[in-house]
C-alpha positions as CSV (number, residue, x, y, z in Angstrom):
1,M,0.3,0.2,-0.3
2,I,2.8,2.8,0.8
3,Q,4.7,1.6,-1.4
4,K,1.6,2.6,-4.0
5,K,0.8,5.1,-2.4
6,I,4.5,6.7,-2.2
7,S,5.8,4.6,-6.2
8,S,5.5,8.4,-8.1
9,L,8.5,9.4,-6.0
10,S,10.7,7.0,-8.4
11,T,8.8,8.0,-11.6
12,I,8.0,10.9,-12.5
13,L,10.1,13.1,-10.6
14,K,13.3,11.1,-12.0
15,N,12.2,11.8,-16.3
16,P,15.1,13.4,-17.7
17,I,15.2,17.5,-17.3
18,E,14.9,16.9,-21.5
19,Y,11.8,15.3,-21.1
20,L,9.8,18.8,-19.5
21,K,8.1,21.1,-22.5
22,G,10.3,23.6,-23.1
23,V,14.0,22.4,-23.1
24,G,14.9,19.6,-25.2
25,P,18.6,18.0,-25.7
26,L,19.9,21.4,-26.1
27,R,18.9,23.3,-23.0
28,A,19.2,19.9,-21.0
29,D,23.2,19.4,-21.5
30,L,23.3,23.1,-20.5
31,L,20.9,22.8,-17.1
32,K,23.3,19.7,-16.7
33,K,26.4,21.3,-16.3
34,E,25.6,24.9,-15.4
35,L,23.0,24.0,-12.7
36,E,23.6,20.4,-11.7
37,I,20.1,20.3,-13.4
38,F,19.0,16.5,-14.6
39,T,15.9,15.3,-13.4
40,F,12.3,17.1,-12.9
41,E,13.3,16.3,-8.9
42,D,16.3,18.7,-8.8
43,L,14.5,21.3,-11.1
44,L,12.0,21.2,-8.1
45,M,14.6,21.6,-5.4
46,H,16.2,24.3,-7.6
47,F,15.0,27.5,-5.4
48,P,14.8,31.1,-6.4
49,Y,17.4,33.1,-3.7
50,R,14.5,36.1,-3.5
51,H,11.0,37.4,-4.5
52,L,10.4,40.4,-6.9
53,D,7.5,42.0,-5.6
54,R,5.8,43.7,-8.6
55,T,3.6,45.8,-6.4
56,K,6.8,47.7,-5.3
57,I,7.8,51.2,-7.5
58,E,10.1,52.8,-5.9
59,M,10.9,57.0,-7.7
60,I,14.0,57.6,-8.6
61,G,13.9,60.5,-6.6
62,S,13.6,58.6,-3.7
63,L,16.6,55.7,-4.1
64,D,19.0,56.1,-1.0
65,A,22.2,54.0,0.0
66,S,19.8,52.3,2.9
67,M,18.6,50.5,0.0
68,E,20.3,47.3,-1.6
69,Y,17.7,45.9,-4.2
70,V,15.7,48.4,-5.9
71,Q,12.1,48.5,-8.6
72,V,12.2,51.0,-10.5
73,R,9.9,52.5,-13.4
74,G,10.5,55.0,-16.3
75,I,10.6,55.6,-19.9
76,I,14.9,55.0,-21.3
77,V,15.9,59.1,-22.6
78,S,19.2,58.0,-24.0
79,M,21.4,54.9,-24.8
80,E,24.7,55.1,-25.2
81,V,28.3,52.3,-25.9
82,V,31.5,53.9,-24.4
83,G,35.0,53.0,-24.3
84,E,36.8,50.3,-26.2
85,R,37.9,46.5,-26.0
86,R,37.5,45.4,-22.0
87,S,36.6,48.6,-21.5
88,K,33.3,48.8,-23.6
89,R,30.0,49.3,-22.1
90,L,26.3,50.3,-22.4
91,I,25.4,53.5,-20.5
92,V,21.2,53.8,-19.9
93,H,19.9,56.3,-18.7
94,L,15.8,56.1,-17.6
95,R,13.8,58.6,-16.1
96,D,10.8,59.0,-13.7
97,K,8.7,62.2,-13.3
98,S,10.8,62.1,-9.9
99,G,14.8,61.2,-11.3
100,T,16.4,59.6,-13.3
101,I,18.4,56.5,-13.0
102,E,22.0,55.3,-14.8
103,M,21.9,51.8,-15.6
104,A,25.3,49.9,-17.5
105,W,25.5,46.5,-18.9
106,F,29.1,45.1,-19.8
107,Q,28.5,42.0,-21.5
108,G,26.0,40.4,-23.8
109,I,26.2,44.3,-25.0
110,T,24.7,43.5,-28.3
111,W,21.5,41.7,-27.7
112,V,20.8,44.3,-24.8
113,Q,20.3,47.4,-27.0
114,K,18.3,45.2,-29.5
115,A,16.4,44.4,-26.9
116,L,15.7,48.2,-25.4
117,T,14.0,50.8,-27.8
118,V,14.4,55.1,-26.8
119,G,11.3,56.7,-25.5
120,N,10.1,52.9,-24.1
121,E,8.7,52.5,-20.5
122,Y,9.8,49.7,-18.1
123,L,10.3,47.9,-15.5
124,V,13.9,47.8,-14.5
125,F,14.5,45.7,-11.0
126,G,18.3,45.7,-9.5
127,R,21.2,45.6,-7.1
128,L,21.8,49.7,-6.0
129,S,24.7,51.7,-6.2
130,F,25.5,55.3,-6.1
131,F,28.6,57.1,-7.7
132,L,29.1,60.7,-7.0
133,G,25.6,60.3,-5.0
134,R,23.9,59.6,-8.3
135,P,22.1,56.8,-8.0
136,Q,23.1,53.5,-11.1
137,L,22.4,49.4,-11.3
138,S,24.4,47.2,-13.0
139,H,22.5,44.4,-15.4
140,P,19.3,45.2,-13.8
141,E,17.0,43.0,-15.1
142,I,14.4,45.1,-17.5
143,E,11.3,44.4,-19.1
144,S,9.4,46.7,-21.4
145,L,5.8,47.4,-20.2
146,R,4.9,48.5,-23.6
147,D,4.0,44.7,-24.9
148,S,3.6,43.4,-21.0
149,N,0.6,43.4,-18.1
150,A,3.9,42.6,-16.2
151,A,3.1,46.6,-13.8
152,G,0.5,45.4,-11.3
153,K,0.6,42.1,-10.8
154,A,-0.5,40.4,-6.9
155,F,2.6,38.5,-6.9
156,L,5.2,38.0,-5.8
157,E,7.8,36.5,-8.9
158,P,10.5,34.3,-8.0
159,I,14.0,35.1,-9.1
160,Y,16.6,31.9,-9.5
161,P,19.9,31.3,-9.0
162,V,21.7,31.6,-12.9
163,T,25.1,31.5,-14.5
164,E,26.2,33.8,-17.3
165,K,26.5,31.2,-20.1
166,L,22.6,30.2,-19.1
167,K,21.8,33.9,-19.4
168,A,23.4,34.5,-22.9
169,R,21.7,31.1,-24.0
170,G,18.5,32.5,-23.4
171,L,17.9,30.9,-19.7
172,N,17.9,33.7,-17.3
173,A,15.6,33.4,-14.2
174,K,12.5,34.8,-16.4
175,A,13.3,31.4,-18.3
176,I,13.8,29.1,-15.2
177,A,10.4,30.4,-13.3
178,K,9.2,29.3,-16.9
179,L,10.3,26.3,-16.8
180,V,9.2,25.9,-13.0
181,Q,5.9,27.1,-14.0
182,Q,5.8,24.2,-16.6
183,L,6.4,21.5,-14.2
184,F,4.1,22.9,-12.2
185,L,1.3,21.7,-14.7
186,V,2.6,18.2,-15.1
187,I,2.7,16.9,-11.2
188,E,0.6,16.7,-9.2
189,Q,-0.1,16.7,-5.4
190,K,0.4,12.6,-5.5
191,D,3.6,13.6,-6.8
192,L,4.6,14.6,-3.6
193,P,3.2,12.2,-1.1
194,E,4.0,13.9,2.8
195,F,5.9,11.5,4.7
196,I,6.5,14.1,8.0
197,P,4.2,12.3,9.9
198,S,0.8,13.8,10.9
199,S,1.5,14.5,14.7
200,I,4.7,16.4,14.3
201,I,3.2,18.7,11.5
202,K,0.2,19.2,13.7
203,K,2.8,19.9,16.5
204,R,4.9,22.6,15.0
205,Q,2.2,23.8,12.7
206,L,3.7,23.3,9.1
207,F,2.4,23.5,5.2
208,L,2.1,20.4,4.1
209,R,4.5,20.0,1.5
210,W,3.3,19.9,-1.8
211,Q,1.9,23.4,-0.4
212,S,5.2,24.6,0.7
213,L,7.2,23.5,-2.5
214,R,4.3,25.3,-4.9
215,A,4.5,28.4,-2.0
216,I,9.0,28.1,-2.1
217,H,8.4,29.0,-5.7
218,F,5.3,30.9,-6.7
219,P,3.7,32.6,-3.5
220,E,0.8,34.3,-3.7
221,N,1.7,36.7,-0.4
222,T,5.4,36.7,1.7
223,S,3.5,35.1,4.9
224,Q,2.6,32.2,2.7
225,F,6.3,32.2,1.4
226,E,7.8,32.6,4.9
227,K,5.8,28.9,6.0
228,A,6.9,27.2,3.0
229,V,10.2,28.4,4.1
230,E,9.9,27.4,7.4
231,R,8.5,24.2,6.6
232,I,11.4,23.5,3.8
233,K,13.4,24.0,6.3
234,F,12.7,22.0,9.6
235,E,12.5,18.6,6.9
236,E,15.7,19.7,5.8
237,L,17.0,19.3,9.5
238,F,14.5,16.6,10.4
239,I,15.6,14.2,7.8
240,S,19.6,14.7,8.5
241,Q,18.7,14.7,12.3
242,L,16.6,11.2,12.2
243,R,19.3,9.4,9.7
244,L,22.0,10.7,12.6
245,S,19.4,9.8,15.2
246,L,19.4,5.9,13.1
247,L,22.8,5.3,12.6
248,R,23.6,6.7,16.6
249,S,20.6,3.4,17.7
250,A,21.9,1.1,15.1
251,R,25.7,1.2,16.4
252,S,24.1,1.0,20.0
253,R,22.8,-2.1,18.8
254,F,23.8,-4.4,17.2
255,S,27.8,-2.7,17.0
256,K,29.2,-5.3,19.0
257,G,32.0,-4.3,21.4
258,V,35.1,-5.8,23.7
259,V,33.9,-6.1,27.1
260,F,35.8,-3.8,29.9
261,S,34.1,-5.5,32.9
262,K,35.9,-3.8,35.7
263,V,38.6,-1.2,36.8
264,G,41.5,-2.5,38.0
265,E,45.1,-2.1,39.4
266,A,46.3,-0.1,37.0
267,F,43.8,2.9,36.7
268,N,43.1,2.6,40.5
269,R,47.2,3.0,41.5
270,F,47.9,5.7,38.7
271,Y,44.6,7.2,40.3
272,H,45.5,7.1,43.5
273,E,49.6,7.4,43.0
274,C,50.4,9.5,39.9
275,L,47.9,11.3,39.3
276,P,49.6,15.1,39.1
277,Y,46.6,17.2,40.0
278,E,43.2,16.8,41.0
279,L,40.5,15.7,38.0
280,T,38.1,18.3,37.7
281,G,34.2,17.8,38.4
282,A,34.2,17.9,34.1
283,Q,37.2,14.8,33.8
284,K,35.1,13.2,36.0
285,R,31.9,12.7,34.1
286,V,33.1,12.4,31.2
287,L,35.2,9.9,32.4
288,K,32.4,7.9,33.9
289,E,30.2,8.2,30.2
290,I,33.4,6.3,28.8
291,R,33.9,3.6,31.5
292,M,30.2,3.6,31.2
293,D,30.5,3.0,27.5
294,M,33.6,0.5,27.2
295,G,31.1,-2.2,29.4
296,T,28.3,-2.5,28.1
297,G,29.5,-4.9,25.2
298,R,29.0,-2.7,22.4
299,Q,31.5,-0.5,20.8
300,M,31.9,2.7,22.3
301,N,32.6,5.4,19.2
302,R,33.1,9.1,21.1
303,L,33.5,12.2,20.2
304,L,35.5,14.7,23.4
305,Q,35.4,18.0,23.2
306,G,37.0,20.6,25.3
307,D,39.3,23.4,25.3
308,V,42.5,24.4,24.9
309,G,44.0,22.7,28.6
310,S,40.5,21.6,29.9
311,G,42.9,18.2,30.1
312,K,41.4,15.8,27.7
313,T,44.3,13.7,26.9
314,I,44.6,12.4,31.0
315,V,41.6,11.8,30.6
316,A,42.6,9.7,27.3
317,L,45.5,8.1,29.5
318,M,42.7,6.8,32.1
319,S,40.7,5.6,29.6
320,M,43.8,3.8,28.1
321,L,44.3,2.1,31.4
322,I,41.3,0.6,32.1
323,A,41.6,-1.0,28.7
324,V,45.3,-2.5,29.6
325,D,43.4,-3.4,33.1
326,N,41.3,-6.0,30.8
327,G,44.2,-7.4,29.2
328,F,44.0,-5.2,26.2
329,Q,45.8,-3.2,23.9
330,S,44.7,0.7,23.3
331,C,46.8,3.0,21.1
332,I,46.5,6.7,20.1
333,M,47.1,8.4,17.0
334,A,47.9,12.1,16.8
335,P,48.3,14.4,13.5
336,T,51.9,15.2,13.9
337,E,55.0,13.9,15.4
338,I,55.9,16.9,17.5
339,L,52.3,15.9,18.7
340,A,52.6,12.2,19.3
341,K,56.3,13.0,21.1
342,Q,55.1,14.9,23.1
343,H,52.2,12.5,24.0
344,A,55.2,9.3,24.6
345,D,57.0,11.7,26.9
346,H,54.0,12.4,28.8
347,F,52.5,8.9,29.3
348,K,56.2,7.9,30.1
349,E,56.9,9.9,33.0
350,L,53.8,9.2,34.6
351,L,53.8,5.6,34.3
352,S,57.0,4.9,34.6
353,P,56.2,3.3,38.6
354,L,53.1,1.6,37.3
355,G,56.0,-0.1,35.0
356,I,53.4,-0.3,32.2
357,E,55.9,0.3,29.0
358,V,54.6,3.2,26.4
359,A,56.3,2.9,22.7
360,L,56.6,6.1,20.2
361,L,55.9,5.2,17.0
362,T,56.3,7.6,14.1
363,G,58.1,7.3,10.1
364,S,61.3,8.5,12.0
365,T,61.2,5.6,13.7
366,R,64.9,3.5,13.2
367,S,64.7,0.5,11.8
368,P,65.8,-2.0,14.7
369,E,63.3,0.1,17.6
370,R,60.2,-0.5,14.4
371,K,60.8,-4.2,14.5
372,K,61.3,-4.9,18.1
373,I,57.9,-2.5,18.6
374,L,55.5,-4.4,15.7
375,E,56.7,-7.9,17.0
376,Q,55.4,-6.4,20.7
377,T,53.0,-5.2,19.8
378,Q,51.9,-8.2,17.3
379,N,52.9,-10.8,20.6
380,G,50.7,-8.3,22.8
381,A,53.9,-7.9,25.2
382,L,53.2,-3.4,24.1
383,K,49.8,-2.0,26.1
384,I,50.3,1.0,24.7
385,L,51.2,2.7,21.3
386,I,51.1,6.1,20.9
387,G,52.0,7.2,17.0
388,T,51.4,9.1,13.9
389,H,49.8,7.8,10.6
390,A,52.3,5.3,11.4
391,L,49.5,3.5,13.0
392,I,47.2,2.6,9.9
393,E,50.5,1.2,8.4
394,D,49.0,-2.9,7.0
395,A,52.9,-3.7,9.4
396,V,51.6,-2.6,12.7
397,K,49.0,-5.5,14.1
398,F,47.9,-5.8,17.1
399,Q,47.5,-9.4,19.4
400,Q,43.9,-7.1,21.2
401,L,43.5,-3.5,20.3
402,G,40.6,-2.4,22.7
403,L,40.7,1.0,22.6
404,A,42.3,3.8,19.5
405,V,41.8,7.3,21.0
406,V,42.4,9.9,17.4
407,D,43.8,12.9,18.5
408,E,42.4,16.2,16.8
409,Q,40.4,14.1,15.0
410,H,39.9,17.0,12.0
411,K,43.3,16.7,10.6
412,F,42.3,12.9,9.8
413,G,39.9,12.1,7.1
414,V,37.5,9.0,8.0
415,A,39.1,6.5,5.8
416,Q,42.1,6.5,8.3
417,R,40.4,6.6,11.2
418,A,38.5,3.6,9.3
419,K,41.7,1.9,8.9
420,L,42.1,1.6,13.1
421,W,38.8,-0.5,12.9
422,E,40.2,-3.1,11.0
423,K,43.4,-3.5,13.6
424,S,40.7,-6.2,15.4
425,A,38.6,-8.9,15.1
426,I,35.9,-6.4,17.7
427,A,36.1,-3.3,16.4
428,P,37.9,-1.6,19.1
429,H,35.9,1.8,21.0
430,M,36.5,4.5,19.6
431,L,37.8,7.5,21.0
432,V,38.0,11.2,18.8
433,M,39.4,14.6,20.4
434,T,39.6,18.1,19.2
435,A,40.7,20.7,21.0
436,T,38.6,23.1,18.9
437,P,35.8,23.5,20.9
438,I,33.2,23.1,18.5
439,P,29.2,25.0,18.8
440,R,26.2,22.4,19.8
441,T,24.3,23.4,16.5
442,L,27.6,22.5,14.7
443,A,28.0,18.9,17.1
444,M,24.1,18.2,16.4
445,T,24.5,18.2,12.4
446,A,28.4,17.1,11.9
447,Y,28.7,14.6,14.8
448,G,25.2,13.6,15.5
449,D,26.0,9.9,15.0
450,L,28.9,9.7,17.9
451,D,28.0,10.2,21.8
452,Y,29.5,13.5,22.9
453,S,30.9,14.5,26.0
454,V,32.6,18.3,26.6
455,I,34.9,18.8,29.0
456,D,34.0,22.7,30.1
457,E,35.8,23.6,33.0
458,L,39.8,24.4,33.2
459,P,42.0,23.0,36.0
460,P,41.5,25.3,39.1
461,G,45.5,27.8,39.3
462,R,45.2,28.6,35.5
463,T,45.4,32.5,35.3
464,P,43.5,33.9,32.6
465,I,45.8,35.1,29.1
466,T,45.6,39.1,28.5
467,T,45.0,39.0,25.0
468,V,45.6,42.8,22.8
469,H,45.5,43.7,19.6
470,R,48.3,46.4,17.8
471,L,48.9,47.7,14.9
472,D,52.4,47.5,13.7
473,D,52.8,51.4,14.4
474,A,53.7,49.5,17.9
475,R,56.0,47.4,17.4
476,P,58.2,49.1,19.8
477,Q,56.6,49.2,22.3
478,V,55.6,45.3,22.1
479,M,59.4,44.7,22.1
480,E,60.0,46.1,24.8
481,F,57.7,44.5,26.4
482,I,59.1,41.4,25.8
483,R,62.5,42.1,26.5
484,S,61.3,42.9,29.7
485,E,59.6,39.5,30.2
486,I,62.8,37.3,28.5
487,D,64.8,39.4,31.0
488,A,62.5,38.3,34.3
489,G,63.8,34.7,32.9
490,R,60.3,34.0,30.7
491,Q,60.1,33.0,27.1
492,A,57.8,33.9,24.3
493,Y,56.7,32.6,20.6
494,F,56.1,34.4,17.2
495,I,54.4,33.1,14.9
496,F,53.8,33.7,11.3
497,P,51.6,32.5,8.6
498,L,52.0,28.9,7.1
499,I,54.4,27.9,5.2
500,E,53.8,25.5,2.3
501,E,56.2,24.4,-0.4
502,S,54.9,26.1,-2.8
503,E,54.6,29.6,-1.4
504,K,58.7,30.9,-1.9
505,L,57.1,34.4,-0.5
506,Q,56.0,33.6,2.1
507,Y,59.1,31.4,3.4
508,E,60.9,34.7,2.7
509,D,58.6,36.7,5.1
510,L,58.8,34.1,7.7
511,M,62.4,34.4,7.1
512,R,62.9,38.0,7.5
513,G,60.4,38.2,10.5
514,Y,63.4,36.2,11.9
515,E,65.6,38.3,11.4
516,N,63.8,40.7,12.1
517,V,63.6,39.5,15.4
518,K,67.5,38.7,16.0
519,A,68.4,42.3,15.4
520,W,65.6,43.2,18.3
521,F,67.2,40.2,20.5
522,P,71.0,39.5,19.5
523,E,73.1,37.7,20.4
524,P,74.9,36.9,22.6
525,N,72.9,38.5,25.8
526,Y,69.5,36.7,23.0
527,W,69.3,33.0,21.5
528,I,66.3,32.4,19.0
529,S,65.3,28.9,18.0
530,M,63.4,28.7,14.4
531,V,60.6,25.9,13.2
532,H,58.3,25.6,10.0
533,G,57.5,23.2,8.1
534,R,60.0,22.7,5.7
535,M,62.2,21.6,8.0
536,N,63.8,17.8,8.1
537,A,61.9,16.6,11.3
538,D,65.6,16.3,12.7
539,Q,66.2,20.0,12.7
540,K,62.6,20.6,13.5
541,E,63.3,18.6,16.9
542,V,66.6,19.5,18.0
543,N,65.2,23.0,17.5
544,M,61.9,23.1,19.4
545,R,64.2,20.7,22.1
546,R,66.3,23.9,23.2
547,F,63.7,26.1,23.5
548,V,61.6,23.2,25.9
549,E,64.6,23.2,27.7
550,R,65.1,26.5,27.7
551,D,68.0,27.1,25.7
552,T,66.7,29.6,23.6
553,Q,64.3,32.0,25.0
554,I,62.2,33.1,21.5
555,M,61.2,30.7,19.0
556,V,60.1,31.8,15.6
557,S,57.7,29.7,14.1
558,T,54.9,29.2,11.7
559,T,51.8,27.5,13.1
560,V,53.4,23.4,13.1
561,I,53.2,24.7,17.4
562,E,49.4,25.3,17.1
563,V,48.5,21.6,18.4
564,G,50.6,20.0,21.7
565,V,53.2,22.2,22.3
566,N,53.6,22.7,26.2
567,V,56.0,24.7,27.4
568,P,55.1,26.3,31.4
569,N,58.0,28.7,31.3
570,A,56.6,31.0,27.6
571,T,54.4,33.4,28.9
572,V,53.7,35.7,25.5
573,M,52.7,35.1,22.2
574,V,53.0,37.6,19.5
575,I,50.9,36.4,16.4
576,E,52.0,38.5,13.3
577,S,49.8,39.5,10.4
578,A,46.9,37.7,12.7
579,E,44.5,39.3,11.0
580,K,45.4,36.4,8.1
581,F,44.0,33.8,10.6
582,G,41.1,32.6,11.1
583,L,39.5,32.8,15.2
584,S,40.3,28.8,16.0
585,Q,43.7,28.7,15.0
586,L,44.7,32.7,17.1
587,H,42.6,30.1,19.9
588,Q,44.6,27.3,18.9
589,L,47.8,29.4,19.2
590,R,47.3,31.3,22.1
591,G,47.1,27.6,24.2
592,R,50.6,27.5,24.0
593,V,50.9,29.8,26.3
594,G,49.2,30.0,30.0
595,R,50.4,26.9,30.7
596,G,52.8,27.5,33.9
597,S,51.5,29.8,37.3
598,E,53.1,33.4,35.9
599,K,50.8,35.5,34.0
600,S,50.9,35.3,30.6
601,Y,50.3,37.4,27.4
602,C,49.4,37.0,23.5
603,I,49.9,39.9,20.9
604,L,47.6,40.0,17.7
605,L,49.9,42.5,15.8
606,S,47.9,43.2,12.3
607,A,48.9,45.7,9.5
608,N,47.2,49.1,9.3
609,G,43.5,49.1,7.7
610,V,42.3,45.3,8.2
611,G,38.8,44.7,7.0
612,K,35.6,44.7,9.0
613,E,35.4,40.8,9.7
614,A,39.3,40.4,10.2
615,K,39.0,43.2,13.1
616,E,35.8,41.5,14.2
617,R,37.7,38.5,14.5
618,L,40.5,41.0,16.4
619,S,38.1,42.0,18.4
620,V,36.6,38.8,19.7
621,M,39.6,37.2,21.1
622,C,40.8,40.3,23.0
623,M,37.3,39.9,25.2
624,T,36.9,35.9,25.6
625,N,39.5,33.2,26.2
626,D,36.4,30.6,26.2
627,G,36.7,28.3,23.2
628,F,33.1,27.9,22.9
629,K,32.6,31.3,22.4
630,I,35.1,31.8,20.2
631,A,33.4,28.5,18.7
632,E,30.3,29.8,18.0
633,K,31.2,32.8,16.4
634,D,33.7,31.8,13.9
635,L,30.7,29.5,13.4
636,E,28.6,32.6,12.7
637,L,31.1,34.3,10.8
638,R,32.2,32.0,8.6
639,G,29.6,29.1,8.2
640,P,29.2,25.8,8.6
641,G,31.0,25.2,5.4
642,D,34.2,26.8,6.2
643,I,34.7,24.9,9.9
644,Q,37.7,22.5,10.2
645,G,36.1,19.0,9.6
646,T,33.0,19.8,8.6
647,R,33.3,19.3,4.9
648,Q,34.0,15.4,4.4
649,S,30.8,14.9,7.0
650,G,28.1,15.9,4.4
651,A,26.3,16.9,7.1
652,L,25.9,19.9,6.6
653,E,24.2,20.2,3.0
654,F,21.3,22.1,2.8
655,K,19.5,23.4,0.4
656,L,17.4,26.4,2.8
657,A,18.3,24.8,7.0
658,D,21.2,27.6,8.0
659,I,21.9,25.8,11.2
660,V,23.5,29.2,12.8
661,A,20.3,31.1,11.7
662,D,17.8,28.3,12.6
663,K,19.3,26.9,16.2
664,V,15.7,27.2,17.3
665,L,14.7,24.7,14.0
666,L,16.7,22.2,14.9
667,E,16.7,21.7,18.6
668,F,12.4,21.3,17.5
669,A,13.6,18.9,14.7
670,K,16.2,16.8,16.7
671,Q,13.5,16.4,19.3
672,D,11.4,15.6,16.6
673,A,13.3,13.0,15.5
674,D,14.7,11.1,19.1
675,L,10.8,11.5,20.6
676,L,9.8,9.6,17.6
677,L,12.8,6.9,17.4
678,S,12.4,5.9,20.8
679,N,8.5,4.8,20.3
680,D,9.6,3.3,17.1
681,P,12.8,2.5,16.5
682,D,12.4,0.8,13.5
683,L,10.0,3.1,12.0
684,K,7.5,0.3,12.3
685,L,4.5,2.3,12.7
686,P,1.5,3.0,10.5
687,D,2.5,6.4,11.2
688,H,6.2,5.9,10.3
689,E,6.3,3.8,6.5
690,S,5.8,6.8,4.5
691,L,9.4,8.0,6.5
692,A,10.5,4.8,6.4
693,Y,9.8,3.9,2.6
694,Y,10.7,8.3,2.0
695,L,14.5,7.6,3.7
696,R,14.9,4.3,1.4
697,N,14.8,5.9,-1.7
698,A,14.5,9.8,-1.8
699,K,17.8,11.2,-3.0
700,S,20.4,11.9,-0.2
701,Q,23.3,14.1,-0.8
702,H,24.6,12.8,2.2
703,P,27.8,10.4,2.5
704,W,26.8,9.3,5.9
705,A,30.2,7.9,8.1
706,K,30.1,5.7,10.4
707,I,32.7,7.4,12.0
708,S,32.7,11.3,11.9
C-alpha cells in the first residue's frame, strides 16, 4: 500500500530534464553542466533565492544608500556605448517624474541594445549602488511595459540563480521560472506525498510538503512564502537528525564491542599514586561516561571535546589504563610527530612508577626500534602505542586492540580513522578528541552520529591569558615588553602564517621576520630557535627541544606549533599578521602560553586598515578566552561549510536550512526525531511507513559515515 502510495517518488520526478516541455536536448545539457539539474526533481528543488514584489515600485528620486535591491519604472531617455575593448560598456538612462537613474551593462551589450528602445517604458530591478551621489544599477533585470502586463501583478515573482552562460543562451531567471511553471502543470499533489508524521505537522503547525514546494516557487504573499520556507527548513533538519539518530541507534543496538568489565590495579594505582593533580568535575563526569560505554558490550564511538588545556589527554590516558586492566591494548594517533612525541614523553613519565611500557611509532622511527615495536605490538607485550599515521600502516598488527584514540580528529580523514577499526577482529572502542570546541548546533549536525562528551571546565590555578590587538606602528613598545618578560626569566613565541612547500614568498616573509626578531634581540644576550614546515624532522626536533629546555628564549615559528607544544615557562605569544588567521586557529595558538603559574599574554599584531570581519575576529579574541564562545562566533562569521572537518561529513549540505540562523528549528527537529525513534526505533508503526519509505528511496546528498 505504502509502496504504491509513494511510487511516484521514483517515476515522474525521476524523469530526465530534457523530457520537460520547453527544455529539449540542448537546454538540458546546459542545465546539467551549469546548475546540475538532471531530473524533474532537481528542477523542483532549484529554489529561487529571492522574490520580486511586482506591487512595490520605488520613485527614482527617493532612492537612498540604505536600499539593497530596488524596482523602478520609467522611460529610457538615452542609450550609448562608451569605451573600447575590455572597458566597453552600455550606458542607459531611465527617467521617471522624480529623477533619472543610470544603468550599465558590461556583457551582452549587443543583445541588450537590440532589446531596448529609447522612448519606451520599462520595469527595472537590480542591486542599487551610488557614484558621486547618483544612483546606478549594473546588469539589472529589465522588462518592457509596452507588450507586458507585468506592472501591478499581485504576486511575488521568483528570481532563480543562473550563470552568465545560461543568460547568454536565453535561460535567464525568467526562463527558469517558466520551466518551473511548466513542471507544476505535469506534477500533482500525489507526486509529492507527505512523509513527516501528521502528529509532528500538527504539533509544529507546518505546511504540507506539496503546499510548501508550490509556495516556495510561487507564493501568493510574503506570509505564505515564510511558512513554506520554514517547512522545508524543518524537513531538512528533521531528516538529517533522523538519519543520524538511526545510525547512532543501530550502532548502539547492533555494533558489537569488547567488554571492559572492570576498573583494576593500573587505573586505581595511577589515580591514587601518580595523578599529578586533582581531576576537575568535568573530567570525572566524562571518565564515567567513557567507563559506562566501554562496559556495555557495544562499541563506543565517542567525540571528546574540550577547550585548550582542559585536560582531555589525561582522560584519554586513564581510559587506556582501563583497557590495560582488562587485558587489552590501546593506541593514540596524533597528526604530527611533535604532538605524538609529546604524548609519548608525557605518558612515559606518568606511567613509569607502574612499569607500563609506552612506545612511540612515527615515520622517522629507526628500523631496529620499529622492528621491536611491531613485534611487541603483535605478541601483545606492548600495551600502549602512540604514533602518527604510521599506526594505520598494514605492518602494524595488534594482538588485541581494545581502544583507539584519535587526537585532533579533524586533521584525519574518515578513511584514515576507519583503518583503525580493521586492526582488531572486534572493532575497538573509538575515542576521537578535538581541542577545537564545537558549537552545539554544529555538533548536532556534523557529529550527530557520535555520542559526545564535553570537558567544559579548566583545571584550577590556570591564570587567564590577557590578549591585546596592536598595529605594526606599536612594534617598538611590543618588543620592549617582550624584552622585560625575557629578562625576568620567561620565554616568548613569534608566530608567522603557515608556509606551504610552494609558497616561496611566505618563506621569505618568515626569514625576514626571523632577521627582524634577531635585530631586536641580538646574540649573545638572547638566543632564538626557529621551526617551520620545510625543516627536516631532526632539525625541527633539535630546535624545539632547545626551546623546551630553555637553551633559547625565543621561538620563531609557523603554525606547526599550533597543537600540543607544552612550554610552561613561555608567557608571551606574538602572532604576526594576525588578521590572516581564523578565530579557532588564533585560539589554538594562544593556548601555547598560559600553561604555567605566571601571568601570560597574547599580542595580535596586524597591519593598519584591516577589513571589517578581520577586525571583528581580533576583537572577539581580546574579549574572551572561552573556546566555546569563540567557536560559536567562528561559526557565525565563517559559516558551517568552512569550519575545519565539517565538509567531509556531508552533514551540512542543506538547500535552505542554516544551523546558525535556524538553531531553534534545529532543536525542535532533534527533539522530534529522538522522540519518534524512542517510540518506534525501526519505523514500523503505520504513521511512520511513509517516512521509512522516503528514507530508503529519496535522493540523499549525505555520505553518512560510520566514523565522523
